[in-house]
C-alpha positions as CSV (number, residue, x, y, z in Angstrom):
1,M,85.7,-90.3,-45.4
2,S,87.7,-89.3,-48.1
3,P,89.7,-85.9,-47.5
4,G,87.8,-83.9,-49.9
5,A,84.6,-84.8,-47.7
6,A,86.2,-83.6,-44.7
7,Q,84.6,-80.8,-42.7
8,F,87.2,-78.3,-42.3
9,D,86.5,-76.8,-38.9
10,L,88.7,-75.7,-35.6
11,A,87.5,-78.4,-33.4
12,S,88.4,-81.2,-36.5
13,V,91.6,-79.6,-37.1
14,L,92.4,-79.4,-33.2
15,R,92.0,-83.2,-33.0
16,E,94.1,-84.2,-35.8
17,V,96.8,-82.2,-34.4
18,K,96.3,-83.3,-31.0
19,M,96.9,-86.7,-32.6
20,V,100.3,-85.9,-33.7
21,R,101.4,-84.9,-30.7
22,A,100.2,-87.9,-29.0
23,E,102.0,-90.3,-31.6
24,G,104.5,-88.0,-32.8
25,L,106.4,-87.2,-36.5
26,V,107.7,-90.8,-36.8
27,R,104.1,-92.1,-36.9
28,I,102.2,-89.6,-39.3
29,R,102.2,-92.1,-42.1
30,E,99.9,-94.6,-39.7
31,L,97.4,-91.6,-38.8
32,H,94.1,-90.7,-40.2
33,L,94.6,-87.0,-41.1
34,P,92.0,-85.9,-43.6
35,L,91.8,-82.7,-42.6
36,L,96.1,-82.0,-42.3
37,R,96.3,-83.6,-45.6
38,R,93.8,-81.7,-47.1
39,A,95.6,-78.4,-46.2
40,A,99.2,-79.3,-46.5
41,A,98.3,-80.8,-50.5
42,P,101.0,-79.2,-52.7
43,L,99.4,-77.3,-55.9
44,S,100.5,-79.7,-58.2
45,A,97.0,-82.6,-58.8
46,A,100.0,-85.1,-59.0
47,V,100.0,-88.0,-56.9
48,T,102.5,-88.4,-54.5
49,D,103.4,-90.5,-51.3
50,A,105.2,-87.9,-49.3
51,W,102.0,-86.6,-47.8
52,P,103.6,-87.4,-44.3
53,V,106.2,-84.9,-45.1
54,E,103.5,-81.9,-46.5
55,I,101.8,-82.4,-42.8
56,E,105.2,-81.8,-41.0
57,N,105.9,-79.1,-43.4
58,L,102.3,-77.3,-42.8
59,L,102.6,-77.9,-38.6
60,S,106.3,-75.9,-38.9
61,V,104.4,-73.1,-40.9
62,A,102.0,-73.2,-38.5
63,V,104.7,-72.6,-35.6
64,S,106.3,-70.0,-37.4
65,R,103.3,-68.3,-37.5
66,L,103.6,-67.8,-33.6
67,G,105.3,-65.0,-32.9
68,G,108.4,-66.4,-31.5
69,G,108.7,-66.5,-27.6
70,D,107.7,-69.3,-25.3
71,L,104.6,-70.2,-26.8
72,Q,106.3,-70.9,-30.4
73,K,109.1,-72.6,-28.8
74,A,106.5,-75.1,-26.3
75,A,104.4,-75.6,-29.5
76,A,107.8,-76.5,-31.6
77,V,108.6,-79.3,-28.1
78,T,104.8,-80.3,-28.2
79,L,104.8,-81.4,-31.5
80,G,108.5,-82.8,-32.2
81,L,109.6,-79.9,-34.7
82,A,112.3,-78.7,-32.0
83,P,115.8,-79.8,-32.8
84,G,116.4,-83.0,-30.8
85,M,112.2,-83.9,-30.4
86,R,111.2,-85.7,-33.3
87,D,111.0,-89.4,-32.4
88,R,110.9,-88.6,-28.3
89,P,107.9,-90.1,-26.5
90,A,104.8,-87.8,-26.0
91,A,105.4,-88.0,-22.4
92,D,108.8,-86.5,-22.7
93,R,107.9,-83.7,-24.9
94,R,105.0,-82.9,-22.5
95,R,107.8,-82.8,-19.8
96,I,110.2,-80.6,-21.7
97,A,107.5,-78.5,-23.0
98,A,106.1,-77.8,-19.1
99,K,109.3,-76.4,-18.8
100,V,109.2,-73.5,-21.5
101,Y,106.4,-72.3,-19.1
102,S,108.1,-73.2,-15.7
103,V,105.2,-74.8,-14.8
104,S,104.4,-78.5,-13.7
105,V,102.9,-81.2,-16.4
106,E,100.0,-81.9,-14.9
107,R,99.5,-77.9,-15.0
108,F,100.8,-78.0,-18.5
109,R,98.4,-80.7,-19.7
110,K,95.3,-78.6,-18.4
111,S,96.2,-75.2,-19.4
112,Q,99.2,-74.2,-21.1
113,E,99.1,-77.2,-24.1
114,E,95.4,-76.5,-24.7
115,M,96.1,-73.3,-25.9
116,V,99.6,-74.0,-27.5
117,L,97.5,-77.1,-29.8
118,G,94.9,-74.2,-30.0
119,Q,96.8,-72.2,-31.4
120,I,98.3,-74.0,-33.9
121,A,95.0,-75.4,-35.3
122,E,93.9,-71.7,-35.3
123,Q,97.1,-71.0,-37.5
124,I,96.2,-74.3,-40.0
125,C,92.7,-73.1,-41.0
126,W,93.8,-69.7,-41.5
127,I,96.6,-71.1,-43.7
128,A,94.2,-73.2,-45.4
129,G,91.9,-70.4,-46.5
130,T,88.8,-70.8,-43.6
131,G,88.3,-68.9,-41.0
132,T,84.8,-70.0,-40.0
133,R,84.2,-72.8,-37.5
134,G,81.9,-76.1,-38.9
135,T,81.4,-74.6,-42.5
136,E,81.9,-76.8,-45.2
137,R,84.3,-75.7,-48.3
138,S,85.0,-77.6,-51.5
139,G,88.3,-76.4,-53.1
140,L,90.0,-74.4,-50.2
141,P,93.1,-72.3,-50.8
142,L,96.0,-74.5,-50.7
143,L,99.3,-74.4,-48.5
144,A,101.3,-74.2,-50.8
145,P,101.4,-70.7,-51.7
146,H,103.1,-70.6,-48.5
147,L,106.1,-72.9,-48.9
148,Q,106.0,-72.6,-52.8
149,H,109.2,-70.7,-54.6
150,R,108.5,-68.1,-57.4
151,S,110.9,-67.7,-60.2
152,L,110.9,-64.5,-61.5
153,R,113.1,-62.8,-64.6
154,V,113.8,-59.2,-64.6
155,G,115.5,-58.0,-67.7
156,S,118.5,-60.5,-67.8
157,V,118.4,-61.1,-63.5
158,E,116.7,-64.5,-62.3
159,L,116.1,-64.7,-58.6
160,T,113.7,-66.8,-56.6
161,L,111.2,-65.6,-54.1
162,H,110.4,-67.5,-51.5
163,V,107.2,-67.1,-49.3
164,H,107.8,-68.6,-45.9
165,S,109.5,-67.4,-42.3
166,V,113.1,-66.4,-43.0
167,E,114.3,-69.8,-40.9
168,L,112.2,-72.3,-43.2
169,V,115.0,-71.4,-46.0
170,R,117.2,-74.2,-46.9
171,D,120.2,-75.3,-49.7
172,V,121.3,-71.5,-49.6
173,D,124.9,-71.1,-49.1
174,V,124.4,-67.4,-47.4
175,I,121.1,-65.6,-45.3
176,V,121.6,-61.8,-45.6
177,S,120.0,-60.2,-41.8
178,P,119.1,-56.9,-40.9
179,L,120.7,-55.6,-37.9
180,N,121.3,-52.1,-36.1
181,T,124.2,-50.5,-36.7
182,H,125.4,-51.4,-33.2
183,L,125.3,-54.9,-34.9
184,S,123.7,-56.0,-31.8
185,L,121.2,-59.1,-32.0
186,P,117.6,-59.0,-30.8
187,E,116.4,-61.7,-28.2
188,M,115.7,-65.0,-29.3
189,F,112.0,-64.6,-28.5
190,K,111.3,-61.4,-30.5
191,A,109.7,-61.8,-34.0
192,S,112.2,-60.3,-36.3
193,V,114.4,-61.7,-39.0
194,P,117.6,-61.2,-36.6
195,A,115.4,-62.9,-34.0
196,A,114.7,-65.9,-35.7
197,L,117.8,-66.7,-37.3
198,R,119.7,-67.0,-34.0
199,R,116.4,-68.5,-32.6
200,A,117.2,-71.2,-35.5
201,G,120.9,-71.2,-35.1
202,A,121.1,-71.7,-31.7
203,V,122.6,-75.3,-30.7
204,R,120.5,-77.4,-28.2
205,D,120.7,-80.1,-26.2
206,T,117.9,-83.7,-26.3
207,A,115.7,-81.7,-24.1
208,G,115.6,-78.5,-26.5
209,D,117.8,-76.4,-24.1
210,V,120.0,-73.9,-26.0
211,I,123.7,-74.9,-25.3
212,A,125.5,-72.6,-27.8
213,D,124.3,-69.2,-29.1
214,A,126.3,-69.8,-32.0
215,I,125.9,-67.2,-34.1
216,H,125.6,-64.4,-31.3
217,D,128.7,-65.7,-30.3
218,D,130.4,-65.4,-33.8
219,L,129.0,-62.1,-33.8
220,I,130.7,-61.1,-30.9
221,D,134.0,-62.5,-32.0
222,W,133.6,-60.2,-35.2
223,R,133.0,-57.0,-33.6
224,K,135.6,-57.2,-31.2
225,A,138.1,-58.4,-33.9
226,H,136.9,-54.9,-35.7
227,G,137.0,-52.7,-32.8
228,V,133.2,-52.5,-32.8
229,L,132.4,-53.8,-29.6
230,G,131.6,-50.3,-27.9
231,R,130.7,-48.2,-30.7
232,P,128.1,-48.5,-33.7
233,A,129.4,-49.6,-37.1
234,L,128.7,-47.3,-40.3
235,P,125.7,-48.1,-42.0
236,G,126.0,-50.4,-44.7
237,T,128.3,-52.5,-42.7
238,V,128.2,-56.3,-43.1
239,A,129.4,-58.6,-40.7
240,P,129.9,-62.5,-41.5
241,T,129.6,-65.4,-39.0
242,G,128.6,-68.6,-39.2
243,P,125.2,-70.5,-39.7
244,G,125.2,-72.3,-36.2
245,A,122.7,-75.0,-36.2
246,L,121.3,-74.1,-39.5
247,A,124.3,-75.4,-41.5
248,A,121.8,-78.6,-40.9
249,Q,119.6,-76.8,-43.7
250,G,122.2,-76.0,-45.9
251,V,122.8,-72.9,-44.6
252,R,127.1,-71.4,-44.7
253,R,127.1,-68.0,-43.9
254,I,124.7,-65.6,-42.4
255,Y,125.6,-61.7,-43.4
256,H,124.7,-59.3,-40.5
257,A,123.7,-55.7,-42.4
258,A,123.9,-52.7,-40.4
259,V,120.7,-50.7,-42.2
260,T,118.9,-49.5,-39.3
261,V,119.8,-46.6,-36.9
262,P,118.9,-46.4,-33.7
263,R,117.4,-43.1,-33.1
264,A,118.9,-41.8,-29.0
265,G,116.6,-41.8,-26.3
266,T,113.5,-44.0,-27.6
267,N,112.6,-47.1,-29.7
268,D,112.8,-45.9,-32.8
269,Y,115.5,-46.4,-35.9
270,D,116.1,-44.5,-38.9
271,V,116.7,-46.4,-42.0
272,T,117.5,-45.0,-45.8
273,P,117.0,-46.6,-49.0
274,Q,120.8,-45.5,-49.9
275,D,122.0,-47.2,-46.5
276,V,119.9,-50.6,-48.1
277,S,121.7,-50.4,-50.8
278,A,124.8,-50.2,-50.0
279,A,124.3,-53.0,-47.2
280,A,123.2,-55.5,-50.4
281,A,126.4,-54.0,-52.7
282,R,128.2,-55.4,-49.6
283,A,127.2,-58.2,-49.3
284,L,127.2,-59.5,-52.7
285,A,131.0,-57.9,-52.6
286,L,131.9,-59.8,-49.7
287,M,130.2,-63.1,-51.2
288,S,132.7,-62.7,-54.0
289,E,135.7,-62.4,-51.7
290,E,134.6,-65.5,-49.2
291,R,133.7,-67.2,-52.5
292,D,136.4,-69.5,-52.8
293,A,137.5,-69.9,-49.2
294,F,134.4,-72.6,-49.5
295,T,134.0,-76.0,-50.9
296,P,131.7,-75.9,-52.7
297,P,132.1,-72.2,-53.8
298,L,129.7,-70.0,-52.4
299,R,127.2,-69.4,-55.4
300,S,123.3,-68.5,-53.8
301,I,122.2,-65.6,-51.3
302,C,119.0,-64.7,-49.9
303,F,117.9,-61.6,-48.6
304,P,114.8,-60.3,-46.5
305,L,113.6,-57.0,-47.5
306,L,116.5,-55.1,-45.5
307,G,114.8,-52.5,-43.3
308,A,111.0,-52.8,-43.9
309,G,110.5,-54.3,-39.9
310,R,111.1,-52.2,-37.2
311,G,113.5,-49.5,-39.6
312,G,109.7,-48.3,-40.7
313,L,110.8,-48.3,-44.7
314,P,108.1,-49.5,-47.1
315,P,108.2,-52.4,-48.4
316,G,107.9,-50.9,-51.9
317,T,110.8,-48.9,-50.9
318,S,113.1,-51.7,-49.4
319,V,112.7,-53.8,-52.6
320,S,113.6,-51.3,-55.0
321,A,116.8,-50.5,-52.7
322,L,117.6,-54.0,-53.0
323,W,117.0,-54.0,-56.4
324,A,119.5,-51.7,-57.4
325,A,122.3,-53.7,-55.7
326,L,121.1,-56.6,-57.2
327,V,121.2,-55.6,-60.7
328,A,124.4,-53.8,-60.6
329,D,126.1,-57.2,-59.3
330,S,128.2,-58.6,-62.0
331,A,128.7,-62.0,-60.7
332,P,127.2,-64.4,-64.0
333,D,126.8,-67.5,-61.7
334,R,125.1,-65.8,-58.7
335,D,122.1,-68.0,-57.5
336,L,119.5,-64.9,-56.4
337,H,116.8,-65.2,-53.7
338,L,113.9,-63.0,-51.4
339,V,112.5,-64.1,-48.9
340,V,109.1,-62.7,-47.7
341,R,106.5,-64.0,-44.9
342,R,103.3,-62.9,-46.0
343,P,101.7,-63.2,-49.9
344,S,100.8,-60.0,-49.6
345,V,103.9,-58.7,-49.6
346,A,105.2,-61.4,-52.4
347,D,102.4,-59.8,-54.5
348,L,103.8,-56.2,-53.5
349,V,107.5,-57.6,-54.6
350,T,106.1,-58.5,-57.9
351,D,104.5,-56.0,-59.2
352,V,107.7,-53.6,-58.2
353,L,109.9,-55.9,-60.4
354,N,107.7,-56.5,-63.1
355,A,107.1,-53.2,-63.0
356,R,111.1,-52.6,-64.0
357,Q,110.5,-54.4,-67.2
358,L,107.6,-52.3,-68.8
359,P,107.8,-49.1,-70.4
360,G,105.3,-46.7,-69.1
361,A,104.2,-48.4,-66.0
362,A,105.5,-46.1,-63.4
363,A,101.6,-44.2,-62.9
364,E,100.2,-47.8,-63.0
365,L,102.6,-49.3,-60.3
366,S,102.3,-46.4,-58.1
367,E,98.5,-47.2,-57.5
368,V,99.0,-50.8,-57.2
369,K,101.9,-49.9,-53.9
370,E,99.5,-47.6,-52.7
371,K,96.8,-50.6,-52.8
372,R,99.0,-53.2,-51.7
373,Q,101.2,-51.2,-48.8
374,R,97.9,-50.9,-47.1
375,C,97.6,-54.4,-46.5
376,V,101.3,-55.2,-45.6
């Protein structure tokens, strides 16, 4: 049966996910995975022999959407996506994943493993554009919009917009991470940009256990050296650290930008566009200061939408504040990147930036932003 003729339903996708779990990533090429191949196919119609890599990327995106915590960690270990797990036998991966939930291997096999694999299959169905079970559809939306990079040009400024989780960014020298003014990283299991980077930057042993919380430890050292270990830093402060395990993806620095101010006695934060612009400008200036200390020199930098998470800043406001700093940057060879997780937010970012170069577009942009904000 050809991939195009396959029926795209949850039960069938789950069967293929279980095949990958049993055989491992290193044997994907030997498996018959028509549905995963279909979901993972790139937008271009070009024939490619890289479909095992495309399926692995699909699985990585599906796992990244699980929200962190034990579920995401166990999913990464189960499929061999966690560091050091790629070529481990299925029995080893099952045993290590069972430790995540502190249950016996048999208990994990009968309960948590079914749940973990089911959640991965659900995400793949969503990514591929079908939420119905047992309904055959042709011409499904493909995965590529979630992995594809959009090239944008606004006036004289060019940038790349990534549409995926921040920990999937590769071959970018600097990633900017939004943080509170106490420069305190959230726990690894949290669902936020700094938590995702801390999780991805952790150094793990062959069992998948964290042996060095590299980014966190670097940030503590910076706070001690700059006298802000016991007090908050000023909004707009940027603290540089190493990338930890993200170095394997070509990332060389993490810049922690203090943009959210904790509101005393609550779990809420305050953030202003001015602080976002100040932090972005400081990150660009710091990159210029550090540029020649690295070989080759630092050139590329990636921003998430600072303040648009727990800070509560509307995404459109965040990208406008970022843009104020980016457009003022005078470095001619800077390679600029933005990263957002959802296509709806990417569309909003594109609308906001495109409107910057269209005379008389303010009213139309306001209407577009209002509609898109309801989807974000």
